[in-house]
N, C-alpha and C positions, 0 to 999 in steps of 0.2 A: 626475633619475635615470632611466636606461633600464633597463627590466625585461623580461626574457624568461624564459619557463618552458615546458617541454614537458610536457603531461599526456596520457598515453596516445597519444603521438606527434602531438598537436595543439599548435600554438604559441599561447601567450597572452602578451599584452604589458601588460595592465592592472596598474598598480602596486597592491600590497596596502596596506591601511590601516595606519596606525601601530599596531604591536603585534599585528597580525592573525596568527593561527596558520594553518598550512598546511591544517588540516582545513576551516575555514570558507572559505578561498580556493578550495579544490578543489570543495566542495559548491556554492558560488555559481556555479560554472561548469558545473553540471549533473551532476557525478559523485557521485551520491547513494549509491553503494556504501560510501563512507567514513562511518562512523557516529560519533555522539556518545554515549558511554556514561558518561564520568566527567569529562573535561576536566582530568585530573590525571596522565595516563599510567599509570593503574592497571589498566584493563580490556583494552586492546589492540584495541577495536572500531574504532579509527580508523587502524589500521596501513596504511601505504602503503610503496612502495619509492621511495627517492631514490637515483638512480644504482645501482639494484639492491640497496640495503641497506634492510632493514625499519626503519621509524621510527614512533614514535607521533606522528601528525600534529597532535594537540591540543597537544603541547609544542613542536613544531618551528616556529619562526618562518617565515612565508611568505617573508620577505625573504631568508632563507638559501637558499631553493631557487632563487634567481636563477641562470639559466644551467644549471640542472640538468634531468634527466629524471625525471619523477614517474610512477609506475605505480600505478593503483588496481586493485581487483579486477575492474573492467570491462575493464581493459587486459590481463589475463592471457590472454584468448582470442586465438587467432591471427586475422589479418586476415580469414580466411574464416569465422570464427565457431567454429572447432574448440576444444573445451575444453582448457585447460591440464591436464596430468596430475594436478595437485593438485585441480583442480575436478572432474575425472572421478572421482577417488578419493572425495572427499567426497559426491558424488552417489550413487555405487554403495554406499557404506557408510551413507548417510543420517547423516552426521556433524554433524547439527544438529537442532534442534527449532524454536524460534521463528526462528532464523537471524540474529538481530541481531548476534551476535558472530562469525558465520561468516567474514565477510570478513577479520577480524583473524587468525583461525586459518589461513585459506587463504594470506594474504600471508606469514605467518611460515613456513608449511610450504614454500611455493614458493621462498622465499629460501634455506632450508636445503637444498632439493633442488638448487638451482642451485650451491650450494657443495660438494655431495658430490663427492669425488674431487679437489678443488682444494686449494691450499695453505691456504685459509681454512676447510677442513672440520675442525671441532673435535669431531665426533661427537655433535652435539646431536640428530640424528634418531634416534639409538640411546639417547638420554637425554631422553625427552619431558618429564619433570618440570622439567628445566632449560630445555628449548627453549621451553616454554609458561609460564614463570614470569611473563611479562608479559601473559598472556591469561587472561580469565575467561569461563566459560560458566555461566550460572545454571540451564540447563534439563536438560542431557543426563546429568550425572554423569561425563562425559569418556570413557566406554568407547567410544562411537560415534566420537568424535574420534580416539581411539587406533587403532581399526580402520581409519578412513579413511587415516590416515598410513601404516599398514602395508599398505594396498591390499586390504583384505578387502571382498568384495562381498556384500551382504546382500539386495539388492532382487531381486524376482521379476517375471516378466511372464506372468501366467496367461492361459489362453484365455478365450473368450467364456463368460460366466456363471460363471466359476470364481474370481472375485476374492475372495470372502468367505473369511476364514481364511488369506489369503496375505500375504506381506510385500511389499506394494507401496510404492514410494517416494511421498513427498509430491508432489502435483501442482505445487506451486510450487518444487520442488527445483531445476530448471534456472535459475529466476530468482534463487533464494537464492545459488547458487554463482557466478553471474555478476554479482551486485550489482544486478540489475534488478528485484528484488522491491520493491514500493513500500510503505514504512512511512508513518507519519503525516505526516512533514514532507518526504517525498521527492517533492515536487511544487513547481512554480514557480507562485506566485500573484501576478499583476500588482498593483502598488500596495499591497503588503503593509505593514501597520504592525506594530510590535513592542511587546509589553507586558512590563513588569517590575512586580513587587509590592514595596511597602514593607511590612515585617512588624514585629510588635510586639516590643519589647525587654523587655516585662513579662509575668509570668505571669497577672496579673489587674489590669485597670485600666479606667477609663472615659475615653473620649476627650472632653475638654472643648472642644478647638478644633483645627482643622486649617487651616494657612495654606499654600495651594498657589501663591501668586502668584509666588514665586521660581522654582518648578519650571516654571511655564508660560512663563517667559522663556528657558528653555534652547532653543537652536536645534533645531528638529526635533520638539519635543514638541507633540502635538496636544490632549491632554486629560489631566487628573488626576481620577480617579474616587474618591469617598469614600462614606461611608455616606449622605451627603445625596443621592447619585445612585442609590442602590440601592433596590430595592423593599423594603417593610416585611415582605412575606410571609415566613413561616418555612417551612423545608423541611429535609430530611435529605440529606446528600451520598450516603448509601447508596442503592444501586439494588436494589429488590425489586419483585416483581410486585405485591405489596400494600403500598403506602406506609405503612400504619398499623403495619407491623412495626417501624418505627423512629420514635423521638421526633422531632417537628418542632422542632428547637432551633437552627437555623442560619439566618443571613442571608448574602446575597452579600457585603456589607460591613457590619460591625456597629459600633455605637458603644461596645460593651463587648468587650474582648479577654480571652481566657480561657487563653491559653498563649503562651509565648515562641515566636514564629514565625507567629502568626495574621496573616492579611493585614489591613492597615489601609487601604491605598490602592493604586490601580493607575495607573501612568503609561504612556501610549501615545504612541509616537514613531516617527520614520522609521527608527530603528536601535535595537538593543539598548543601545548605548553611550549614546545620548541618553536613553533610558528610564531607565537606571541612574543617570545624572547627575540626572535629574528626581527620582528617589526620594530621592537624597541631599539634595535641596533642599526637600523637603516638611517643614514644621515642625509637629510634633504636640505638643499639650499634654495630658498624661495626669493623671488622678487615680488614684493607685495604690490598689488594694483588697487586702484580706487574701486570701491564697491557701492552698491545701492540696494536697499532692502524694501523701499516703498515703491509700489508700482506706479503711482502718480508721478513721483519724482523720476522714475526710470524712463518715462516717456518724454521728459523735457529735453530740450536742446542742451547739449553739453554734459548730459548724464554719462557715466561710464558705459561703454558698449560691452555687453556681456558676451555676445557671439559675433565676432567680426568675420562673418561668413558671407559668401555670395549667394545669388539666387538659386544655385543648384541645391542649396541646403533646404529650400522650401520655407524659409523664414520670411514672413510677410515684409517686415521693415526692420532689418537687423540694426540699422543705425539708430533707431528709436526704441530698441528692445521690444518691439511688437512682434510677438510670435504668430498671432493671427488676429483677424478682426472681421466684423460683419456690420454692414449698414443697410437699413431698409426702411423705406417710408411708404405707407399706404394712405392715400387721401391727403387732406390738408390739415395739419396739426393745429395751426393757429385758429383756423375756422372752427375746429372741433372744440378747442378750449373756450372760444368765444360763445359757443352755443350752450356751454355747460352752466348750470346753476350753482354747482359746487365743483371746485378744483382742489385736489389735495396732492401734495408732493412731499416725499420723504426719502432719506437715504438710509440704507441698512447695511450692516456688516456681518459676515459670517466668518468663522474661524477655521484654522487648520484642524482636522480631525484625523486620528490614526485608525487604520482598519482594525488593528489589534487582533487579527486572527491568531489563535493560540499557537499554531504551528508557524514558526517564522519562515522567511524565505530561505531556500537552500536547495542545493543540488549536488549530485555525485556523478562524475563521468568515469566510465571504464570501457574497456575494449572487449569485444566478443566477435566470434566469426560472423561473416556476413550471412544474411538469410539466404535460403535456397533460391537460386536464380539470380543472386546479386553479385556473382563473381567471386573470385578467390580473395583471400586475405581477411583483414579485420575491419570492423567498423566501430565507431565510437557510439556508445549508448549513454544517454543522459537521463538519469532518474531525477525528477524535479517536482517541486511543489508548485505546479503551474496550472492556470486555467486554460492555457492555449498550447498544448504540446505540438500541434502541427505547425502553427505559426512560429513557434520557437525553433523547430527544426529548419523551417525555411530561412529564418534569420541567421542561424548558425552556418548553414550551407553558404549563404551569400557572404558572410563575414570571413569565412576561412576557405572559400573556393572549394567546397566539398560537394559531391553529388548526393542526392537524396538517399541513394543506396548505401552511403557511407556514414549516415547519421540516423540514429533511432532516438526518439524522445518518448519517455513513458512517465506518466504520473501515477503514483500509487493513490491511495485514498488521501485527499488533500484536507488538511486541518484548518479549514476556513479560508475564505478568499475575499469576498465583498468588493471585488474589482482590483484589489491590491496585487493579485497574482496574474493580472493581465499585463505583465511586464516581464522583461528579461533582465534580471538584476544580478543573477549569480551564474547562470548557465554559460554566458559568454566567456567569463574569466576562468571557470573550471575547465572548459574545453581548451582554452589557450594553454593552461598548465598541463593538461593530460596529453595534448598533442606534442608538447615540448619534451615531457618526461617519459611518455609512453607508459604511464602508471595510472592507476585509479586515483582520483582526486576528489575530495569533499570540501564543500564550503557551506556552513550553516550559520546564519545570522544569529547573533545574540539578541536579546530583547532590546538592549540599548541601540544596537545597529538598526533594528527595525524602525526605531524612531528617527534616527538621523541619517540612515543610509538607504532607506527604502523610499516610499512616497507617502503623501498625505492627501486628504481631500483639499480641493482648491479653495483658498480663502477668496471671498468675493466682496466687492463693494457694489451695491445695487441702488440705483436711484429710480424711483417710479413716480411718474406724474400722471394722474388720472382725473378725468372730468366726467360729470354725469348730470343729466337733467333732474328736475325735481321728482319725476316719477321713477328715477333709478336707472334710466337708460344711459349706458355709457356713450359718451361722444368722442372721447380721445384717450389714448393710452400710450405713454412713452416709457420705455425701459432702457436704462443705460447700465451696462455691466462692465466692471473692471475685475478681471480674474488674474490672480497672482499665480503664475505657473511655476515660479521658483527658477532654479538655475538651468533647467532643461525643459524642453517643450513637449515631452511625452504626454500625449492626450490633451495638451493645452488647447489647440484650436478646436478639437472635436468636443471637448467638454464645454467650451465657451459657446459653440454653435448649438449644441443640444440644450444648453441651459435656457436659450431664448427661442426654442422651437415650440414644443407643446405648450409652454407657458405663454407664448405669444398667441397661440391659436385657441386656447381654452375659453377665452371670453371674446364675445363679438363686440366690435367697435368699428365704426366706419373710418376712423382715422387712427392709425397706429404707426409707431416708429420704434425702431430698435437700433441701438448703437452699442457694440460690444467689442472688448479688447481682451486678448490674452497676452500678458506682459511678463517678460523675464525680470527676475530679481536675483540677487545673490543669497538665496536661501534654499532650504531643502526642497527638492522637486516635488510638485504635486502630481497627481495621476488619476487613474480611474477610481471612482468610489461609488458605492451604491446610490443610484439616482442620477449619476453622471451630470451634475450641474443643475438639474431641475430643482432639487431640494433647496438650494441656495436662493434661486430666483423666486420660487413659490413662497418662501418665507417672507420676502418683501411684497410680492403681489397680493397674496392673501391677507396680509396685514393691512395693506392699502384698501382692499375691498371692505374690510371691517370699518376702517376709518371713514370711508365714504358713507357706509350705512349709518354710522353714528351721526354724521353731519346732515344726512338726509332724514334722520328720524325713522329709518326703515329697519325691519328685521333683516339681519345679515343673510339669512337663508333666502329670503324673498329676493334680495338684491342679486344674489348669485343665480337663482332660478331664472330671473329676468334676462340675464346677460350670458349665461353659460352656453357653449356650443351645443347644438341639438343634432339629432340623427340625420337630418337632411341638409345641414349647413356645410358650406365649403370649409375645407381644412387649409388655412393659410398660415404659413410659417415665414420666417425671414427670407426664404428663397422663393416665395410665392406658393403656388399650388404644388405640393409634392405628389407626383403622379401615382406613386405606389402606396400611398397612405390613405386609408379609408376608415370610416366609422362602420365597421362590419358587424358590430353589435353595440347596443347603447344601454349602459346601466347607470348613468349618472343620476337620472331622476330617482331611481330606486335607492341609490346611495343617500341622496338627500332626504328621502322619505324615512330611511332608517334613523337618520339624525333627528328628524322632526319627532318621530315616535319616542326616541330616547329622551328628548327634552320634555315632552309632555308627561311621561311617566316617572321621571326621575324624582327621587326623594332623598338622594344621598346628602344633601346639604342640611337636613333636619337635625343631624347629630353633631354639627360643627361646634367647637367650643365658643363661648361668648367672646366677642371682640374680634374674632377672625372674619376676614372678608371672603366672600365666595363669588365665583364667576364661571361662565361657560364660554366656550369658544369652538368654532368650527373652521375647517379648511377643506378644500377639495383639490383634486389633482387629476391630470390626464397624462398618460405616457404611451408612446408607441410600443407595440409588442415586439420590437426588434430594431436593431440599428439600421440606418440607411445605407444604401450602396451595396447591399448584398451580404448575407451571412450564410455560409454554405455548410451543409452536412450531408455526408454519405452514410448509409447504413446497409447492413446485410443481415438477413434472417435466413437460417438454414435448419433443415431437419438433420438430426444426428442419428447415428447407427442404433442407439438404444431407444429411439422413438421420442426423444425429447428435442427441444429446440435451442438454438444458439443465436444470440443477437450480437453483432459486431457494430460498435458505434464509437465515434471518436471523442465525444464530449466527456469531460471530467466530472467526477462526483466529489463534492465537498460539503455534503449536507443539504444540497439544493433539492434532493429528492428525484432527480431525473432518472436514475437507474430504476427506481420503483415504477415510475410512470411509463418508462419504455417497456417494462415487463407487462404492465397492465394493458397497454395498447396492443401489444403482441398477443397476449392471452385472449383479448377480445376478438382480434382478427382471426385467430386460429382456433377459437372455441376450446381453449384449454385452461389449465390452472397455472399460476405463476411459478409454482414449485417445479414445473416441467420446463422452465426456461432459464438458461444461463446467459450471462452478459459478459462480454469482453469489451473493454473500453479504454479510453484515454491513453492510447498507445499508437504510435505512427505506423506500426506493423499491421494494425487491425483492419483499417479501411483506407480508402484512397485519400480522403481529406475531411477535416472538420475545422471550421473557423475557430471554435472555442466555446467554453462555458462562460459566456459573459453576455451582457445586453439582454438578460432574461430569456436566452434563446434555447435553454435545455428542453423545454416542452414544445414551443411553437416552431422551432426549426429542426433540431435533432429529433424531437418526438414525431414531427411530421414525416421526416425521412424514414424513421422506423415504421410508422404506420403504412407508408407507401410500400415498403419492402414486405411487411407482414401480409398486407392485402394481396400483393402480387404473388407471394409464396402460396397463400391459400388457394388462389386460382390455379397456379401451376400444379399443386398437389391434387386438386380436384380433377383436373384434366388427366393427369397421369393415372390416378386411381380408377377413373372411368375406363381408360384404355386397358389397364391391367385386369379389371374385373369384367370387361366386355359388356358394359352397360352404358346407357346414355348418361351424359355428364350431369344433367339436372337430377338424376336419381342418386347421386353420391352426396352424402351429408358428412361433414367433418365433425368428429367428436373429439373428446379429450385425448384418446390414445389410438383412435382408429377411424376409418371411414365406414359408414354404413352404405353399401352399394347395392341398393334394391334388395335389402335383406341379408346380403352377404357381408360379413365383417372382414375388412382388410386392415390389419394393424399397421401402424406407422412403421414398425420395425420391418414388417413384410414389404412395405412399399419401398423402404430404403434399399433392402437387398435386391428387389426387383429392378430398381433404377440402375444399380451398379451392374447387375447381370446383363442388362440391356445396353450398357454403355451410355446411360443418360444421367450422370450425376448432376448435370446442370439443372435438371428438373427439381432438384432438392433444395435449391437456394434461390433467393431473389434479392435484388438490390433496390434501394430507394435513395432518392436524392431530393433535397429541397434547397432552394437558393435564397430563402428568407424574404421573398417578395412575391406578391404584395403583402403589406403589413396592415394590422388593425391597431386599435387603441384600447387601453384599459383605463378604468376610472376608479378612484378611491375617495373616500371622505373620512375624516377623523373628527371626533367630538370629545371634549373634555369638560368635566366640572372639577374645579380645583378650589382649594381653600388656602388663604394666605394669612399668616400671623404678622400684622403690621409692626409688632414690637420686636420681632426677631428676623423677619424676612423668610421664615420657614414656609415652604410650600408643600401641600399635600394634594395628590390626585385622588379625588373622591370617586370618580368614575371615568372610565376610558372605553369608548365605543368606536369600532372601526368597521366601515362598510367597504367591501371589496368586490369589484366587478371583474371576476376572473373567467368569465364565460362558463363553459362546462367545467366544473371542478373535478379534476381527474382523481384526486386523492384528498378528501376533506381534511384528514388528520395532518398530512404533511403541508397542505396549503395553509391551514390555520397556523401551523408552526412558522411558516415563512412570514405571515402577517405579524404574528406576535414578536418574532425576532426582529423584524424591520421596525416595528414600533419601539421596541426596547432600545435598539441601537440608536434610533432617532432621538429618543428621550435623553440618552447619554449626551448626544451632540447638542441638545437643547439646554440641558441643565448644568452640566459641569465639564464635559470633555473639551480639552483644548490643548493643542501642541503649542507650547509657548516658546518663543524665540527671543533672544536678546537683541541689542542694537546692531550686532554683527551678523544676525541671522542664525546664530547657533542655538540649537534645540536645548532647552533647559529642563524638559520634562521627560527624560529618556528612561522612564521606569514606570510600571503600573502604579506604584504607590505615590508617584508624583503626578501621574496623568489622570487618575480617578475614573475607572470604568464603572458602569452600572453593575451593582452586585444584587444578590437575591432580594435584599431588603429595599432596594431602590425602585424596583419595577412593579407597577400595578398589574393586575390581571385584566387584560383587555378583552372586551366582548367582541368577538369577530362574527360578522354577518356576511354571507356570500349572496350576491345578487343572482336572480334567475334569468340568465342570458345564455345564448349559444352563439358563438362567433361563426361567421360565414367563411372565415379564412383559416383559423386555427384548427389543429387536428381534433376531430370529433367535437368541435365547438369550443375548444379551450383557448384561453389567453394567458399571457405571462403574469406572474405575481410574485417575483422575487425582489425587485427593486422598488416597485411603486408604493408599497405601504410606508416606506420611509418618508416620502416627500411631503405629505400634508401635516405631519406631526408637529414640527416646530411652529408653524404659523397657527395651528389650532391651539397649542398651549399659549403662545403669545397673545392670541385673541382672548383666551380665557383670563389671562393675567391682566389684560387691559380692562376687561369687564369687571374684574374684582377690584382693581386699584385705581382705575381711571388714568393709568399711565401707559403710554405706548413704549414698549421696549424694542429698540431698533438694532440691537447687537446680540449675537450669540457668543457664549452661552449666557443664559439668564440665571446667574448664580445667586445664592441666598444673600450674600453680602451686597451685591448690586441691587437686588430688589429692596433690601432694607434701606440702602442709601437713597435710592430714588423716591421711596415712599416718604422718607423724612425730609428730603429736599423739597418735595411737593408740599408737604405740610408747613415747611418754613417759608414757602413762597419763592424759593430760589430756583 
């Protein structure tokens, strides 16, 4: 066979492998802009043009491209490097966040632009829901993508020292839109071996024997790793600054499997195909054990014990499958209910939700010489899609008895996280293989593995009982939580505890009680997810507040205003008064005022079809601006030889916008422009330590460390400039590229050379550190008006309004994107997303087409309003705003649905068929 293909006007003649898709063929030739998101044609991240037509390259056989011209996102630019109009539009509108899906949207848009005005133009550019039915974005909420297609420019270019508070674009924007941003696997590693995992078919079993002989005979297989090769040491896959927050209940490879999908063995081979064949040939003998999938049953006497481990594991009550628990009572509950004129009690259920970041979990481990000063020999480097590179290095060192100078962990650009990558799910086992074979090893999850081999949001059962007087004053509030942590306790106790923290504190009541459990079951493990448990409990609590309002005949907003915590009120959580948690700025009243104005002015219901029901709903939320117990960040800002600056910071970038904010903070402190600042990040070589990019800490923790370093450097440079110029310090003014020292211009380049000439290089850099404490709180409110067709159960969002108290908004464009993305993701969890499992706990929705993610046509355009507050703790008055927009969405929608139909929906998701069934059951009186 003679094979020829042109990729971006370059000729290639290597024949594809049997069955090879075009995506892998193109990537193997260095065109990394083509992404793997699903391998089933569902997400569009792999879109390329074949002879000008957009195709999903994961489905397109490479052999079919013989003799054709293929264009990837890298090839859209002109030969001189000028951006294609679609690339320019996406850059100007910032039509991306993590950027992993962006190439797919760009290629689709570019193809439709090329068709405009031709015989093939079918109007899709004017019908974007139809145009983008084959593309998925998990981050943006789609508004930014719509603006990009319509040519709306949002980015600004402020002057020196004026960056804070302005809508700057992401520094990596040009790389994202040209396909040159480097994600985890967008690198070529010589001699790379590939790993595939054999997974358990049983929910609970003991491995009696493993026969690997046949697998080792497969050509290209180098090793088969089993529990015999793994360290005995227990650990948790969760990444926290303090490892004791999570039970130590996990082994790299275990001789007991506790859920369908748990890894049993790892096959390492020259190719993925050989590794997969090796997995098929491993023979495992199991002794099946009793299993339990319901958390209530798991706590009962006689239930199968999932982790028969001692107290050294940190499990609260292993014999009852209780991973963690909390109990707290304030006041006299019975007296509180007796004083109430209205008492309402209800039980609510929330489901498993997948993070669905388009870049799946994965890592590659390889060897390189130790860094200078680290001694002789090699060290192992792990390139990983992680939110916590420093904590992952710490865990790997502990697991394999390695020194920190022997392990480097680096994250490229991360293709979405949402808490799911606050785990160590691949790094541990690729390092085991690399250490054994002394070869580079790669493990990349498939989309199916992401569903049954990663983690999900915790399913909750929440019972709330609330009492109130006739005037609306709360007298008693009881919350009982049962969190299903699955087979392992990673994040289990922490999520349970956080779920009843700010939710317990947001409303004042003299009598409060919380009872919460995190329980093991034989199912896919749960983990960290946006909101970290608060969204589940707030769905119940905010629904109950509306039910109280109905029974009291009160406006739900008035009821909330009467009882919500105020700026001078004590912050009481289930552990009492948290000494480092303060209301350092208060925007809740402003948030509710925004909702009140939206209700007063709204006319969206006037065009609803006859017979449809309409309703409105509100919910509010409060969240701490960082996790408890300390969240640490180190940063260094330095002057470079060319007169520009360098920021070194440990936190990872995955569309959260922290890189942009760090540059803005530094530009303000050093009175310069952001184009004169470079950033090195998410690499354990860069700074001493960083806890990680989770808990909404990118601005309030890492950003504060950057601010402290930049401010310190400004003072050091001013002192050095004064000495160099021989003038008083107060006469030296720092400008974009120089100091004005009493009329004399001293360039930063000159200052750099002078410092080195005088042996004072330490005057050219400064460090900053922040420990994440004290902490403040952020507030959010969500309001919907919806319409419901009682004949079909169809629901339409007529208007969506979100009020966000983010303190000083560092970058309005990016912060708005965080809010819109959070609302969109929460709507998916509210309306249709659910990881379904069967009676054995096996995941049955292990593909996007069976899971149902929000697509362009599903997501309304949310009006985002920022409150005018300035926080006394956060850097320059800023607060966190990555997780919190998610939390009030589900209860606000459920309250609107209750208002429209008169029915309280107590379980998520509220799918169209469920709505139809309940409406008709109510009509029938059943």
